[in-house]
C-alpha positions in Angstrom: 60.8 -55.3 25.1 61.4 -52.4 22.8 58.6 -49.8 22.8 57.4 -48.4 19.5 55.7 -45.1 19.2 52.2 -46.5 19.3 52.8 -48.4 22.5 54.3 -45.3 24.2 51.3 -43.2 23.2 49.0 -45.9 24.6 50.8 -45.8 28.0 50.6 -42.0 28.1 46.9 -42.1 27.3 46.2 -44.8 30.0 48.2 -42.8 32.5 45.8 -39.8 32.2 42.6 -41.9 31.7 41.7 -41.4 35.4 43.2 -37.9 35.7 41.4 -34.8 37.0 42.0 -31.1 37.6 41.0 -29.5 40.9 40.1 -25.8 41.3 39.9 -24.0 44.6 38.0 -20.7 44.3 38.3 -18.3 47.3 35.7 -15.8 46.4 34.3 -12.7 48.1 31.4 -14.5 49.7 32.2 -18.2 49.4 34.8 -20.9 49.0 34.3 -23.5 46.2 36.2 -26.6 45.0 35.5 -28.1 41.6 36.9 -31.3 40.1 37.0 -31.4 36.3 37.8 -34.2 33.9 40.6 -33.3 31.5 38.0 -32.6 28.8 36.4 -29.8 31.0 33.4 -31.7 32.3 32.6 -31.1 35.9 32.8 -34.2 38.1 31.9 -32.6 41.4 31.5 -29.2 43.1 31.2 -28.1 46.7 30.5 -24.7 48.1 30.4 -23.0 51.5 29.6 -19.4 52.2 32.1 -17.2 54.1 30.9 -14.5 56.5 31.9 -10.9 56.0 32.5 -8.5 58.9 32.1 -4.7 58.5 34.0 -3.1 61.4 33.5 0.4 60.0 32.3 2.2 56.9 34.2 1.1 53.8 35.9 -1.8 55.5 35.2 -5.5 54.9 37.0 -8.3 56.8 36.9 -12.0 56.7 38.3 -14.5 59.2 41.3 -16.3 57.6 40.8 -19.3 59.8 37.2 -19.6 58.5 38.5 -19.4 54.9 41.1 -22.1 55.7 38.6 -24.4 57.3 36.0 -23.9 54.6 38.7 -24.7 52.0 39.5 -28.0 53.6 35.8 -28.9 54.0 34.9 -28.1 50.3 37.9 -30.2 49.1 36.9 -33.1 51.3 33.2 -32.9 50.2 34.2 -32.9 46.5 36.3 -36.0 46.9 33.6 -37.8 48.8 31.0 -36.8 46.3 33.1 -37.8 43.2 34.5 -40.9 44.8 37.9 -40.3 43.2 41.2 -40.4 44.9 43.2 -37.2 45.6 46.1 -39.1 43.8 44.1 -38.8 40.6 44.4 -35.0 40.6 47.2 -34.0 38.2 46.8 -30.2 38.5 45.3 -27.7 40.9 44.3 -24.1 40.1 43.7 -21.5 42.9 41.6 -18.4 42.3 41.3 -15.7 45.0 40.5 -12.1 45.6 43.6 -10.2 44.4 43.1 -7.5 47.0 43.0 -9.9 50.0 45.7 -9.8 52.6 46.2 -11.5 56.0 47.9 -9.3 58.6 49.2 -10.6 61.9 51.1 -9.4 64.9 54.6 -10.9 64.8 54.8 -10.7 68.6 51.7 -12.8 69.2 49.9 -15.7 67.7 47.0 -13.5 66.5 
């Protein structure tokens, strides 16, 4: 069967009919995951706060393990809430605090 232009466009349109964009936002005080339709409409959103630690004046720290675990949890919650498959995500955006770093001791696991 030879495809003409209209049939090809129809297949492309159907391919993205159930397509979504996921956004993981790693903020200063929280982690959030939002699933959008391609037209920008929000399908689901999940949020968890992240605790800050103030070891001394002018310093703010967060636990990277807590951020990682919160990220996994908000993603899971958004998929459960929306009842869509992760396979339907065609793109993912990640937003974070630009000044964040994770520092570890190369001689230990901490």
